GUTI-966081 format. One line per field, with one value per residue: residue number from 1; x, y, z of N, C-alpha, C in turn. Coordinates in steps of 0.1 Angstrom, whole numbers, plus 5000, padded with zeros to 4 digits. Each point is the difference from the previous one (the first is absolute). Layout:
N
n: [NUM:...]
n.east: [X:...]
n.north: [Y:...]
n.up: [Z:...]
ca.east: [X:...]
ca.north: [Y:...]
ca.up: [Z:...]
c.east: [X:...]
c.north: [Y:...]
c.up: [Z:...]
***
This chain:
221
n: [1:2:3:4:5:6:7:8:9:10:11:12:13:14:15:16:17:18:19:20:21:22:23:24:25:26:27:28:29:30:31:32:33:34:35:36:37:38:39:40:41:42:43:44:45:46:47:48:49:50:51:52:53:54:55:56:57:58:59:60:61:62:63:64:65:66:67:68:69:70:71:72:73:74:75:76:77:78:79:80:81:82:83:84:85:86:87:88:89:90:91:92:93:94:95:96:97:98:99:100:101:102:103:104:105:106:107:108:109:110:111:112:113:114:115:116:117:118:119:120:121:122:123:124:125:126:127:128:129:130:131:132:133:134:135:136:137:138:139:140:141:142:143:144:145:146:147:148:149:150:151:152:153:154:155:156:157:158:159:160:161:162:163:164:165:166:167:168:169:170:171:172:173:174:175:176:177:178:179:180:181:182:183:184:185:186:187:188:189:190:191:192:193:194:195:196:197:198:199:200:201:202:203:204:205:206:207:208:209:210:211:212:213:214:215:216:217:218:219:220:221]
n.east: [5535:5004:4999:5004:5011:5003:5000:5009:5009:5000:5002:5011:5006:4996:5004:5009:5002:4997:5009:5009:5000:5001:5007:4988:4997:5002:4989:4997:5000:4989:4995:5002:4990:4995:5008:4990:4996:5007:4992:4996:5010:4988:5001:4993:5001:4996:4998:5014:4997:5012:5007:5007:5011:4988:5006:4995:4996:5003:5001:5002:5013:4999:5009:5002:5015:5001:5008:5012:4997:4994:4990:4991:4992:4990:4988:5000:4998:5006:5011:5001:5000:5008:5007:5002:5001:5006:4998:5011:5011:5004:5008:5010:5005:5002:5010:4991:5007:4997:4999:5005:4987:5004:4991:4996:4988:4989:4992:4992:4992:4991:4997:5004:5012:5012:5009:5009:5009:5012:5001:5004:5014:4996:5001:4990:4999:4990:4988:4992:4999:4998:5008:5008:5000:5003:4998:4988:5009:5002:4986:4996:5013:5001:5003:4992:4989:4997:5013:5006:5013:5012:5010:5013:5003:5008:4990:4995:5013:5005:4993:5004:5006:4994:5001:4989:5006:4999:5003:5005:4999:4999:5008:5010:4997:5000:5012:5004:4996:5010:5010:4999:4997:5010:5006:4997:5004:5009:5000:5004:4995:4990:5011:4999:5011:4994:5013:5009:4997:5001:4990:4998:5008:5006:5011:4990:5000:5011:4996:4998:4996:4994:4993:5001:4996:4993:4999:4997:4992:4990:5000:5002:4985]
n.north: [5163:4987:5001:5014:4993:4990:5009:5007:4991:4995:5013:5002:4986:5004:5014:4994:4991:5010:5010:4991:4991:5014:5006:5004:4990:5008:5004:4989:5009:5004:4987:5007:5007:4989:5002:5007:4989:5001:5004:4987:4995:4998:4986:4998:4990:4991:5012:5001:5008:5000:5001:5007:4993:4996:4994:4989:4998:4986:5005:5009:5002:5013:5001:5013:4997:5007:5002:4996:4997:5010:4995:5000:4995:4992:4998:4992:5004:4989:5001:5012:4998:4990:5011:5013:4996:5009:4992:4995:5008:4988:5012:4992:5001:5011:5000:4992:4991:4999:4989:4996:5001:5008:5000:5009:4994:5002:4995:5010:4990:5005:4986:5004:4994:5008:4995:5009:4994:5003:5009:5008:4998:5002:5016:4999:5011:4997:5003:4997:5013:5004:4990:5002:5013:4998:4989:5009:5009:4987:4999:5012:5000:4987:5007:5011:5007:4989:5007:4989:5000:5005:4995:4999:5001:4994:4988:5012:5000:4993:5009:5011:4991:5000:5010:5003:5002:5013:4991:4996:5012:5005:4992:5004:5012:4999:4993:5011:5010:4996:4996:5012:5004:4991:5005:5012:4999:4990:5012:5010:4992:5003:4994:4993:5007:5004:4997:5011:5009:4995:4993:5015:4998:4993:5001:5012:4997:4992:4987:4997:4990:5006:5008:4991:4992:5010:5001:4987:4997:5010:4999:4985:5000]
n.up: [5428:5003:5015:4998:4992:5008:5011:4992:4995:5012:5005:4994:5003:5011:4996:4992:5007:5008:4994:4998:5013:5003:4991:5001:4994:4989:4999:4992:4989:5005:4994:4987:4996:4996:4990:4996:4994:4991:4992:5001:4990:4995:4997:4991:5006:4993:5001:5005:5011:4992:5013:4993:4999:5001:5011:4997:5011:4999:5013:4989:5003:5001:4993:5002:4995:5011:5009:4996:5013:4996:5005:4990:5009:4995:4999:4991:4987:4998:5012:4998:4987:5004:5008:4992:5011:5007:5011:4999:5002:5006:5001:4998:5011:4998:4994:4993:5001:4987:4999:4988:4997:5010:5012:4992:4997:5006:4989:5007:4995:5007:4999:4987:5003:4993:4998:4996:4991:5007:4990:5011:5001:5016:5006:5008:4993:4993:5006:4988:5006:4988:4996:5012:5001:4987:5000:4998:5002:5007:5003:5003:5007:4996:4989:5006:5001:4994:4999:5003:4995:5008:4992:5012:4988:5006:5000:4996:4996:5012:5005:4994:5000:5011:4993:4997:4987:4995:4991:5011:5005:4989:4992:5012:4997:4985:5003:5010:4991:4990:5009:5002:4986:4997:5009:4997:4986:5006:5009:4992:4988:5007:5008:4989:4995:4989:5003:4999:5009:5013:4999:4999:5012:4991:5007:5002:4986:5002:4999:5013:4994:4990:5008:5008:4991:4995:5013:5003:4988:5002:5015:4996:5005]
ca.east: [4997:4996:4986:4991:4998:4991:4985:4995:4997:4987:4988:4996:4993:4987:4994:4997:4990:4988:4995:4998:4987:4988:4993:4989:5000:4990:4988:4999:4990:4988:4998:4990:4986:5003:4998:4988:5007:4995:4989:5007:4994:4993:4997:4990:5003:4990:4988:5004:5009:5013:5007:5012:5008:4995:5005:4989:5000:4990:4990:4991:5005:5014:5013:5005:5009:5002:5013:5010:4995:4985:4989:4987:4993:4986:4992:4997:4987:4993:4996:4991:4987:4996:4994:4989:4997:5010:4996:5011:5014:5010:5014:5013:5004:5013:5013:5000:5006:4992:5006:4992:4992:4998:4987:5000:4988:4988:4987:4988:4986:4990:5006:5013:5013:5010:5015:5006:5015:5010:5006:5015:5005:5006:4995:4987:5006:4989:4987:4992:4991:4988:4993:4997:4987:4989:5005:4995:5012:5010:4993:5000:5012:5010:5013:5004:4997:4997:5010:4999:5011:5013:5010:5011:5003:5013:5005:4988:5002:4997:4986:4995:5003:4988:4986:4991:5002:4998:4991:4996:4987:4986:4998:4998:4985:4991:4999:4991:4986:4995:4997:4989:4989:5000:4996:4987:4987:4997:4991:4990:5003:4995:5009:5014:5001:5009:5011:5002:5003:4991:4988:5000:4993:4996:5004:4991:4987:5001:4998:5011:5011:5005:5008:5012:5009:5003:5008:5015:5006:5004:5007:5010:4999]
ca.north: [5005:4990:4997:5010:4998:4989:5005:5009:4992:4994:5012:5002:4987:4998:5011:4994:4988:5005:5007:4991:4994:5005:5011:4995:5000:5007:4995:5001:5007:4996:5003:5012:4993:4995:5008:4993:4998:5009:4993:4990:5000:4989:4995:4992:4985:4992:5006:5004:5012:4996:5012:4997:4999:4988:4984:4993:4987:4992:4999:5011:5012:5007:5009:5011:5005:5015:5004:4992:4988:5004:4993:5002:4986:5001:4988:5002:5004:4987:4999:5011:4995:4987:4999:5008:5008:4997:5007:5001:4997:5001:5000:4999:5013:5006:4994:4985:4994:4991:4993:5000:4989:4999:5007:5015:5005:4991:5006:4995:5002:4991:4989:4993:5007:4992:5005:5003:4998:5010:4997:5001:4999:5016:5006:5008:5013:5007:4995:5010:4998:5002:4986:4992:5006:4999:4988:4999:5004:4991:4995:5009:5004:4993:5004:5013:5004:4987:4991:4997:5003:5002:4990:5001:4984:5000:4992:5001:4993:4984:4997:5002:4987:4989:5008:5002:5016:5003:4993:4987:5001:4998:4987:4995:5004:4992:4986:4999:5002:4987:4991:5004:4998:4986:4996:5004:4996:4986:4998:5012:5008:5015:5011:4998:5009:4998:5009:5009:4998:4992:5005:5005:4992:4986:4993:5001:4995:4987:4991:5000:4989:5004:5013:4996:4995:5012:5008:4991:4999:5013:5008:4994:4997]
ca.up: [4988:4992:5004:4994:4988:5000:5005:4991:4990:5005:4998:4982:4996:5005:4996:4986:5002:5002:4986:4988:5003:5008:4990:4992:4983:4996:4997:4987:5000:4997:4985:4996:4993:4987:4989:4992:4988:4985:4991:4992:4986:4998:4985:5001:4994:5005:5008:5012:5003:5008:5001:4997:5011:5015:4999:5007:5008:4997:5010:4996:5007:4989:5006:4991:5007:5000:5001:5005:5005:5006:4993:5006:4997:5002:4993:4987:4995:5000:5014:5004:4994:5006:5015:4999:5013:5014:5010:5009:4995:5012:4994:5010:5006:4997:5006:5001:4988:4995:4987:4989:5004:5014:5000:5000:5006:5003:4994:5006:4992:5006:5009:4993:5004:4997:4999:4989:5001:4996:4986:5000:5014:5004:5010:4998:5003:5001:4995:4996:5012:4993:4997:5014:5002:4987:4995:4987:4993:4994:4990:4989:4994:5004:4994:5005:5015:5009:5005:5013:5010:4993:5005:4993:4993:4997:4989:4993:4986:5002:5005:4986:4992:5004:4998:4986:4999:4985:4989:5007:5010:4994:4999:5013:5007:4992:5002:5013:4997:4994:5011:5009:4994:5000:5014:5003:4991:5005:5009:4999:4988:4998:5008:4989:4991:4989:5000:5008:5016:5005:5005:5012:5011:4998:5012:5011:4995:4998:5011:5009:4995:4988:5004:5005:4987:4991:5010:4998:4987:4994:5008:5007:5016]
c.east: [4993:4986:4990:4995:4990:4984:4994:4993:4987:4987:4996:4992:4987:4991:4996:4990:4987:4994:4994:4987:4988:4995:4988:5003:4990:4988:4999:4986:4987:4995:4989:4989:5004:4995:4990:5008:4995:4990:5010:4995:4995:4998:4990:5001:4990:4988:5004:5009:5012:5008:5015:5011:4998:5002:4988:5006:4989:4988:4993:5002:5010:5011:5003:5011:5003:5014:5008:4995:4986:4990:4987:4990:4987:4994:4996:4985:4991:4994:4987:4986:4994:4995:4987:4997:5010:4992:5013:5011:5011:5015:5009:5006:5013:5011:5001:5007:4991:5007:4991:4991:4992:4987:5004:4988:4989:4990:4988:4988:4989:5005:5012:5011:5009:5011:5004:5013:5007:5006:5015:5004:5006:4996:4988:5005:4985:4987:4990:4988:4986:4993:4996:4985:4989:5006:4995:5008:5007:4993:4996:5010:5011:5014:5006:4997:4996:5013:5003:5011:5011:5009:5012:5006:5015:5005:4989:5003:4997:4986:4992:5000:4987:4988:4997:5004:5000:4992:4994:4986:4985:4995:4997:4987:4989:5000:4993:4984:4993:5000:4989:4986:4997:4994:4986:4988:4995:4987:4989:5004:4997:5010:5014:4999:5012:5012:4998:5000:4988:4986:5003:4994:4999:5004:4991:4987:4999:4999:5015:5011:5007:5011:5012:5010:5004:5012:5015:5006:5007:5007:5010:5002:5004]
c.north: [4989:4997:5009:4998:4988:5003:5009:4990:4991:5007:4999:4990:5000:5008:4998:4989:5005:5006:4989:4992:5005:5011:4993:5003:5010:4991:5001:5008:4990:5000:5010:4995:4995:5007:4992:4997:5008:4989:4992:5003:4987:4997:4990:4986:4989:5002:5004:5015:4997:5013:4998:5000:4994:4988:4993:4986:4991:5000:5014:5013:5005:5008:5009:5007:5016:5005:4991:4988:5003:4992:5004:4987:5003:4988:5004:5000:4985:4998:5010:4996:4988:4998:5010:5009:4996:5009:5004:4993:4999:4997:4998:5013:5007:4995:4986:4995:4989:4993:5000:4988:5000:5008:5014:5007:4990:5008:4993:5006:4993:4993:4995:5009:4991:5011:5004:5004:5011:4995:4999:4999:5014:5000:5008:5012:5010:4993:5011:5000:5006:4988:4995:5006:4999:4988:5000:5006:4993:4993:5010:5006:4993:5003:5010:5001:4990:4989:4997:5002:5004:4991:5005:4984:5002:4991:4998:4993:4987:4997:5001:4989:4992:5010:5000:5016:5000:4994:4989:5005:4999:4984:4992:5003:4993:4987:4998:5000:4985:4990:5003:4995:4985:4994:5003:4995:4987:4999:5011:5009:5015:5009:5000:5011:4999:5011:5011:5000:4992:5008:5007:4994:4986:4992:4996:4993:4986:4993:5001:4991:5004:5012:4995:4994:5012:5008:4993:5002:5015:5009:4993:4998:4987]
c.up: [4990:5004:4996:4987:4996:5002:4989:4989:5003:4998:4984:4996:5005:4994:4986:5001:5003:4989:4992:5001:5005:4992:4992:4985:4995:4994:4985:4997:4995:4985:5000:4995:4986:4989:4990:4985:4988:4995:4990:4985:4998:4987:5000:4989:5004:5005:5013:4998:5006:5000:4994:5011:5010:4997:5008:5007:4995:5009:4997:5009:4989:5009:4989:5007:4995:4999:5008:5005:5005:4989:5005:4996:5001:4995:4985:4997:5000:5012:5002:4994:5003:5012:5001:5012:5010:5010:5011:4995:5009:4991:5009:5004:4994:5007:5001:4986:4995:4987:4989:5002:5012:5000:5002:5006:5002:4996:5006:4993:5005:5009:4995:5004:4992:4996:4987:5002:4997:4987:5001:5016:5002:5013:4997:5005:5004:4997:4999:5010:4993:4997:5010:5004:4992:4992:4985:4990:4993:4986:4989:4992:5005:4997:5005:5014:5009:5001:5014:5010:4988:5008:4996:4996:4995:4988:4988:4984:5001:5002:4985:4991:5002:4998:4986:4998:4983:4992:5008:5006:4992:4998:5012:5007:4993:5005:5014:4999:4996:5008:5011:4995:5001:5012:5005:4993:5003:5010:5000:4985:4999:5006:4991:4994:4989:4997:5008:5014:5004:5005:5016:5013:4997:5011:5010:4996:4997:5015:5009:4998:4989:5003:5007:4993:4993:5007:4999:4988:4996:5009:5008:5015:5001]
***
């Protein structure tokens, strides 16, 4: 009787072990298509159109918190006007963890390529395939249809402390244009512009050595 009991116990242990370690885990559901953002409420300050509720990284990307830990990111209007034309955008893949200030995308314009940095830390959840297929959208409509990716950002409140927001945005944008004009006017005064957004496509119209310096100064490459 005791031998039979031991044998049954042994069979039960083996069965439980098999079920526990060999039953396949349920697959996580594939992410659905990214939802298009609503049109932002825009304000006009210092000659710039600025979306309310958006925060800006010093490297000229923006983030807009949506629900809970979800946030949407893109390049800002200064970057869009400064570059003027994008031939290709390489965006980091979904499920990739990026840190605040780490490369989020690479822009290719003519023979020039440079990175734009993530404004927040988190996991890339979705990439805007419309922008991948037609990069001009990011230039034409950077704050809505031209968004770049959505991220899951568990520490948004901490990241936000390092960003320009609310009343800080317009003076910061104006300061950047002033810096840009000062840098360009030394070599080509005709390309400098007084106030407002930078001359469209200015980055590709300056000499290569100045172009690289501007990329370093304004996009923190």
